[in-house]
C-alpha positions in Angstrom: 23.7 -9.4 -10.9 21.5 -10.6 -8.1 24.1 -9.8 -5.5 24.5 -6.3 -6.8 20.8 -5.7 -6.5 20.7 -7.1 -3.0 23.7 -5.0 -1.9 22.0 -1.9 -3.2 19.0 -2.6 -0.9 21.0 -3.8 2.1 21.7 -0.2 3.2 17.9 0.5 3.3 17.1 -2.2 5.8 16.0 -1.4 9.3 15.1 1.7 11.3 18.4 3.3 10.6 18.3 2.3 6.9 19.2 5.0 4.4 16.9 6.3 1.6 17.5 6.2 -2.1 16.9 9.2 -4.4 15.6 7.8 -7.7 15.7 10.0 -10.8 13.4 9.0 -13.7 14.3 9.6 -17.4 12.0 12.6 -17.3 13.9 14.1 -14.3 11.1 13.2 -11.7 12.6 12.6 -8.3 11.5 9.9 -5.8 12.9 9.6 -2.3 12.1 6.3 -0.7 13.4 3.3 1.2 10.6 1.0 0.2 12.2 -2.0 -1.5 9.6 -2.5 -4.2 9.6 1.2 -5.2 13.4 1.3 -5.4 13.6 -1.8 -7.6 10.7 -0.7 -9.8 12.4 2.6 -10.5 15.8 1.2 -10.9 17.1 0.7 -14.5 17.7 -3.0 -14.5 19.0 -4.7 -17.6 20.2 -8.0 -16.4 17.7 -10.8 -16.7 18.4 -12.3 -13.2 18.2 -8.9 -11.6 14.8 -8.5 -13.2 13.7 -11.7 -11.3 14.7 -9.9 -8.1 12.5 -7.0 -9.0 9.6 -9.5 -9.5 10.5 -11.1 -6.1 10.0 -7.9 -4.2 6.8 -7.2 -6.2 5.3 -10.6 -5.3 6.2 -10.0 -1.6 4.4 -6.6 -1.8 1.4 -8.0 -3.5 1.0 -10.9 -1.1 2.0 -9.3 2.2 2.6 -5.6 1.6 5.7 -5.4 3.9 9.2 -6.9 4.0 10.0 -6.1 0.4 13.6 -5.0 1.3 14.3 -8.0 3.6 13.2 -10.6 1.1 15.7 -9.3 -1.6 18.5 -9.1 0.9 17.8 -12.7 2.0 17.7 -13.9 -1.6 20.9 -12.1 -2.4 22.6 -13.7 0.6 21.3 -17.2 -0.4 22.7 -16.8 -3.9 26.1 -15.6 -2.5 26.3 -18.7 -0.3 25.3 -20.9 -3.3 28.2 -19.4 -5.3 30.7 -20.6 -2.7 29.1 -24.1 -2.7 29.2 -24.3 -6.5 32.9 -23.5 -6.4 33.4 -26.4 -4.0 31.9 -28.7 -6.7 28.5 -29.3 -5.1 25.8 -29.7 -7.8 23.2 -27.0 -8.1 20.3 -29.4 -7.7 21.7 -30.7 -4.4 22.1 -27.1 -3.2 18.4 -26.3 -4.1 17.2 -29.4 -2.3 19.2 -28.5 0.8 17.8 -24.9 0.7 14.3 -26.4 0.5 14.8 -28.7 3.5 16.3 -25.8 5.5 13.4 -23.5 4.6 10.9 -26.2 5.9 12.8 -26.5 9.2 13.0 -22.7 9.5 9.3 -22.2 8.9 8.4 -25.0 11.4 10.7 -23.3 14.0 9.1 -19.9 13.3 5.7 -21.3 14.0 6.9 -22.9 17.2 8.4 -19.7 18.5 5.5 -17.4 17.3 3.4 -15.7 19.9 -0.4 -15.3 19.4 -1.7 -12.0 20.6 -5.2 -11.0 21.3 -6.7 -7.8 20.1 -10.2 -6.4 19.5 -11.8 -3.1 18.4 -11.4 -1.9 22.0 -7.9 -3.3 22.6 -5.9 -1.9 19.7 -2.6 -1.4 21.4 -1.0 -4.6 20.0 -1.9 -3.7 16.5 -0.5 -0.1 16.9 2.8 -1.6 18.2 3.1 -3.8 15.2 2.3 -1.0 12.8 4.9 1.2 14.6 7.6 -1.4 13.8 6.7 -1.3 10.1 6.8 2.5 10.1 10.0 2.7 12.1 12.2 2.4 9.0 10.2 4.9 7.0 10.7 8.7 6.4 7.7 9.4 8.7 9.2 7.6 11.7 9.2 10.8 13.9 5.4 10.5 13.8 5.1 6.8 13.6 2.8 6.5 16.6 0.3 8.9 15.0 0.4 7.2 11.6 0.2 3.7 13.2 -3.0 4.8 15.0 -4.4 6.2 11.8 -3.7 2.9 9.9 -5.1 0.8 12.7 -8.3 2.9 13.0 -8.7 2.8 9.2 -8.4 -1.0 9.1 -10.7 -1.6 12.1 -13.3 0.6 10.5 -13.6 -1.6 7.5 -12.5 -5.0 8.9 -14.9 -7.9 9.0 -13.8 -10.0 12.0 -16.1 -12.9 11.3 -14.7 -13.5 7.8 -11.2 -12.3 8.9 -11.1 -10.0 5.9 -10.4 -6.4 5.1 -11.7 -4.7 2.0 -9.0 -2.2 0.9 -11.4 -0.7 -1.7 -13.1 1.1 1.3 -9.8 2.8 2.4 -8.8 5.7 0.3 -5.4 7.4 0.7 -5.3 11.0 -0.4 -2.4 13.4 -0.2 -2.1 17.2 -0.6 1.1 19.2 -0.7 1.3 22.0 1.9 1.0 21.9 5.7 3.0 19.6 8.0 3.0 15.8 8.4 1.3 16.5 11.7 -1.8 17.8 9.9 -2.5 14.3 8.4 -5.7 12.8 9.6 -8.2 10.0 9.3 -11.6 11.1 7.9 -14.5 8.8 8.7 -16.1 9.3 5.4 -15.1 10.3 1.9 -12.8 13.1 0.7 -13.4 14.5 -2.8 -11.0 16.7 -4.6 -13.7 19.1 -5.8 -15.5 22.1 -4.4 -19.1 23.5 -4.8 -19.9 24.5 -8.4 -20.7 28.1 -7.4 -18.6 30.1 -5.0 -21.8 31.5 -3.3 -23.2 28.1 -2.4 -23.1 27.2 1.3 -19.8 25.7 2.5 -21.4 23.4 5.0 -24.5 21.2 4.6 -25.7 19.5 7.8 -28.0 16.4 7.6 -27.2 16.0 3.9 -29.5 14.1 1.6 -27.4 13.5 -1.5 -28.7 12.9 -5.0 -25.9 11.0 -6.9 -26.4 11.6 -10.6 -24.6 10.3 -13.7 -26.8 12.3 -16.1 -25.8 15.8 -17.2 -27.7 18.9 -16.1 -28.6 20.1 -19.6 -31.6 20.1 -21.8 -32.1 17.0 -23.9 -30.6 17.3 -27.4 -32.5 16.1 -30.5 -31.5 12.5 -31.0 -31.8 12.6 -34.8 -29.1 13.9 -37.1 -31.1 16.9 -38.4 -30.0 20.4 -37.7 -32.1 22.9 -35.8 -32.6 26.2 -37.7 -33.4 29.3 -35.8 -34.5 32.0 -38.2 -36.3 34.6 -36.2 -36.1 36.2 -32.8 -39.3 34.4 -31.8 -37.8 31.0 -32.6 -34.7 31.9 -30.5 -36.9 33.1 -27.6 -39.0 29.8 -27.8 -35.8 27.7 -27.7 -34.4 29.7 -24.7 -37.7 29.4 -22.9 -37.8 25.6 -23.6 -34.3 25.2 -22.2 -35.0 27.3 -19.1 -38.2 25.3 -18.4 -36.3 22.0 -18.8 -33.7 23.2 -16.4 -36.3 24.2 -13.9 -38.1 20.9 -14.3 -34.8 19.0 -13.6 -34.0 21.1 -10.5 -37.6 20.7 -9.2 -37.5 16.9 -9.7 -34.4 16.8 -7.6 -35.8 19.1 -4.9 -39.1 17.1 -4.8 -37.3 14.0 -3.5 -36.0 16.0 -0.5 -32.4 16.2 -1.7 -30.3 19.2 -0.4 -27.1 18.4 -2.2 -26.4 17.1 -5.8 -23.2 15.3 -6.8 -23.0 15.0 -10.6 -20.5 13.0 -12.6 -20.8 15.5 -15.5 -20.6 19.2 -15.7 -23.4 21.8 -16.2 -23.3 25.2 -17.8 -23.5 28.6 -16.1 -27.3 28.9 -16.6 -27.9 25.6 -14.8 -25.4 26.6 -12.1 -27.1 30.0 -11.5 -30.5 28.3 -11.4 -29.2 25.8 -8.8 -27.9 28.7 -6.7 -31.2 30.5 -7.1 -33.2 27.4 -6.0 -30.8 26.9 -3.1 -29.6 23.5 -4.2 -25.8 23.2 -3.6 -24.1 21.0 -6.3 -20.7 19.5 -7.1 -19.8 18.7 -10.7 -17.2 16.6 -12.5 -16.8 13.9 -9.8 -15.0 10.9 -11.1 -16.4 7.4 -11.5 -14.5 5.6 -8.6 -15.2 8.5 -6.2 -18.9 8.5 -7.2 -19.0 4.7 -6.3 -17.2 5.3 -3.0 -19.7 8.1 -2.1 -22.6 5.8 -3.0 -21.2 3.0 -0.8 -20.4 5.4 2.1 -23.7 7.3 2.1 -25.9 4.3 1.3 -27.3 6.1 -1.8 -27.9 4.7 -5.3 -26.3 6.1 -8.5 -29.1 7.5 -10.7 -28.6 7.6 -14.5 -31.9 9.5 -15.3 -33.7 12.3 -13.5 -37.1 10.5 -13.9 -35.7 7.6 -11.8 -34.7 9.7 -8.8 -36.7 8.9 -5.7 -36.3 9.7 -2.0 -35.2 6.1 -1.3 -32.2 6.5 -3.6 -30.7 9.4 -1.8 -27.5 9.0 0.1 -27.4 10.3 3.7 -24.5 12.0 5.6 -24.4 13.9 8.8 -22.2 16.7 7.5 -20.7 17.8 4.1 -18.1 20.6 4.4 -15.5 22.3 2.4 -11.8 22.2 3.5 -9.7 25.1 2.3 -5.9 25.1 2.4 -3.7 27.9 3.5 -3.6 30.9 1.2 -4.2 28.9 -1.9 -7.6 28.7 -3.5 -7.6 24.9 -3.4 -10.6 23.3 -1.8 -11.8 19.8 -1.1 -15.1 18.4 0.1 -15.4 16.1 3.1 -18.5 13.9 3.5 -18.6 12.8 7.1 -20.9 10.8 9.5 -22.1 8.7 6.6 -25.0 6.1 6.9 -22.5 3.3 6.1 -19.5 4.5 8.1 -17.2 1.8 6.8 -15.7 3.9 4.1 -12.7 5.9 5.4 -10.1 8.3 3.9 -6.6 8.8 5.1 -5.6 12.4 4.3 -1.8 13.1 4.3 -0.2 16.5 4.2 3.5 17.2 3.7 6.0 19.9 2.8 6.6 18.6 -0.7 5.3 16.0 -3.1 8.1 13.5 -2.4 7.3 13.4 1.3 3.5 13.0 0.6 4.2 10.2 -1.8 6.6 8.4 0.6 4.1 8.8 3.4 1.4 7.2 1.2 3.7 4.2 0.5 4.5 4.0 4.3 0.9 4.1 5.3 0.1 1.4 2.6 2.7 -0.9 4.3 1.2 -0.3 7.7 -2.3 -1.0 6.4 -1.1 -4.3 4.9 0.5 -5.3 8.2 -2.6 -4.6 10.2 -4.7 -6.5 7.6 -2.4 -9.5 7.9 -2.9 -9.5 11.7 -6.6 -9.5 11.3 -6.2 -12.6 9.0 -3.6 -14.3 11.2 -2.8 -12.9 14.6 0.5 -14.8 15.1 3.6 -12.7 15.4 7.4 -13.1 15.7 10.0 -10.6 16.9 11.9 -8.3 14.6 15.4 -6.9 14.8 16.8 -10.0 13.2 15.7 -12.1 16.2 13.5 -14.5 14.1 16.2 -15.0 11.4 18.8 -15.7 14.0 16.6 -18.3 15.8 16.0 -20.0 12.5 19.7 -19.9 11.6 20.6 -21.6 14.9 17.9 -24.3 14.5 18.9 -25.1 10.9 22.6 -25.2 11.8 21.8 -27.6 14.7 19.7 -30.0 12.4 22.5 -29.8 9.7 25.1 -30.9 12.2 23.2 -33.6 14.0 20.4 -35.0 11.7 21.5 -34.6 8.1 24.1 -37.1 6.8 24.1 -36.2 3.1 25.5 -33.4 1.0 22.5 -31.3 1.8 24.0 -30.4 5.1 26.4 -28.0 3.3 23.5 -26.2 1.7 21.6 -26.1 5.1 24.6 -24.5 6.7 24.8 -22.0 3.9 21.1 -21.2 4.4 21.8 -20.6 8.1 24.6 -18.2 7.3 22.4 -16.4 4.8 19.8 -15.8 7.5 22.5 -14.1 9.5 23.0 -11.6 6.7 19.8 -9.8 7.9 21.4 -9.4 11.3 24.7 -8.2 9.8 22.9 -5.6 7.6 20.8 -4.3 10.6 23.9 -3.9 12.7 25.9 -2.3 9.9 23.2 0.2 9.1 22.9 1.1 12.8 26.6 1.9 13.0 27.7 -1.1 15.1 30.4 -3.6 14.3 28.5 -6.2 12.4 30.7 -9.2 13.2 30.9 -8.4 17.0 27.2 -7.8 17.2 26.4 -11.1 15.4 28.9 -13.0 17.6 27.4 -11.6 20.8 23.8 -12.4 19.8 24.7 -15.9 18.6 26.3 -16.7 21.9 23.3 -15.3 23.9 20.9 -17.3 21.7 22.8 -20.5 22.4 23.2 -19.9 26.2 19.9 -18.2 27.1 17.6 -20.1 24.7 15.7 -16.9 24.1 14.4 -16.5 20.5 13.5 -12.9 21.0 17.1 -11.5 21.1 17.8 -9.1 18.1 19.9 -6.1 17.2 19.3 -3.1 19.4 19.2 -0.7 16.5 17.8 2.2 18.5 20.2 1.7 21.4 17.5 1.3 24.0 19.7 -0.8 26.2 18.1 -4.2 25.7 18.3 -6.8 23.0 15.0 -8.4 23.9 12.6 -7.4 21.1 9.5 -8.1 23.2 10.5 -5.4 25.6 11.3 -3.0 22.7 8.0 -3.9 21.1 9.6 -4.7 17.7 7.0 -7.0 16.3 6.6 -8.5 12.8 3.8 -10.7 11.5 4.5 -14.4 11.1 2.9 -14.4 7.7 5.4 -11.8 6.5 8.4 -13.7 7.7 7.1 -17.0 6.4 6.5 -15.5 3.0 10.0 -13.9 2.9 11.7 -17.3 3.4 9.4 -19.2 1.0 9.7 -16.6 -1.8 13.5 -16.1 -1.4 14.1 -19.9 -1.5 11.8 -20.4 -4.5 13.7 -17.7 -6.4 17.1 -19.2 -5.5 16.0 -22.6 -6.7 14.8 -21.2 -9.9 18.1 -19.3 -10.5 20.3 -22.3 -9.5 18.5 -24.4 -12.2 19.5 -21.8 -14.9 22.9 -22.7 -16.2 23.0 -20.4 -19.2 21.4 -17.2 -20.5 20.9 -17.0 -24.3 19.8 -13.8 -26.0 17.9 -14.4 -29.3 19.7 -12.5 -32.1 18.0 -11.6 -35.3 19.4 -14.1 -37.7 19.4 -13.4 -41.4 17.5 -16.1 -43.2 18.8 -17.3 -46.6 16.8 -19.4 -49.0 18.8 -21.6 -51.4 17.2 -22.7 -54.7 16.6 -26.4 -54.8 18.4 -28.4 -57.5 
């Protein structure tokens, strides 16, 4: 079961990896080569295969990238374990051998890792790493542009002293229509709303924003009694009372110096007309998370009652403008040049919803990779180079320093690492065995741990020259998680499904 899941994902590995078209029971289509998304949308019945789904999920939650590679590696380790079990080696000894091999591989990775320097001014190394991540995605024809967007977004919100990146401040929005080239990074907040009245101004410069969570409507009687209007005079009084209350609310907002209102609730046409008349642009029905993000970005406070609104609680932004799209009537609001410029929005356009969704997933992977580099700036080289170097090292230790049965499991681990190289070569249309043989020979003779599969046929196998870079934390997590899963599966010797048993009670006597 685990092998069939791994084989399904093998073809999606690398820059020449193929995409999968997933069809949900409702007929919704998803085109993707993101390992986690494929496994989540696959109809998996077998219990062990479900563990593989959880494996890619844990890699995605922890690292954000490498979800396909970790499943392919785990599948190869299990395939090798199958051969060893047939030879009569006990599952526990195989698991111990795998663990020893993983420890050797991780130590070797750390010894061959390069540390690279970057800063807010020198972002090129980060962009190169993000480009490696995006190379295998659907947006790879624009991977330079998207890598720059991801790096700029992370650097805007990164805290270099604490080595931390707050993903809450990065919002990824998508809109169908337009080209992928129209995607952009907005240094501010994008809200999927427009002004409440079509005649309100479409641009507000030097905005002072009142952020309200109270509705623009007259206060209702709090008691349960009904209000009886019997005469025209009563009705006129009630209408005048409502009108005065509206005016009072608008004047309270205007008095603080606000020139834009963002309200979590709606307001009726009379209030809307009055706001237009008093020249106070407003946006209604803005959701809770967006209200919070606007408050963080503009440095404003969320106000629950009109009486509490003061000039100090207003948010500030250099420009609030409306974006309109093509010939459709759809509009969005962009709040830019905020007081606290750390909140950013990545806005993705695409020809259809599948491309927009896949671009969102790809950008998420790139954001995660850049975040990991801010946390730990050590890198290894991709294209199967790191796996092949580990494989050679583990094989060498198994041959020379391991006298026990574990050496068989260690050799099996080394061969499993080679499966990544085989899959990359296979997906690129090369002869997998010849490519692997050639690379192994060069690794042995040249002692260069940067040699990998030349998937893009650039004429060199040195991944440093090709700038194919992966984070050390991602590779380390892949090996650790794959080995842990294999240990767990090897210790299972039987699967029992609980059946509903009919219970019979016998009379005593």
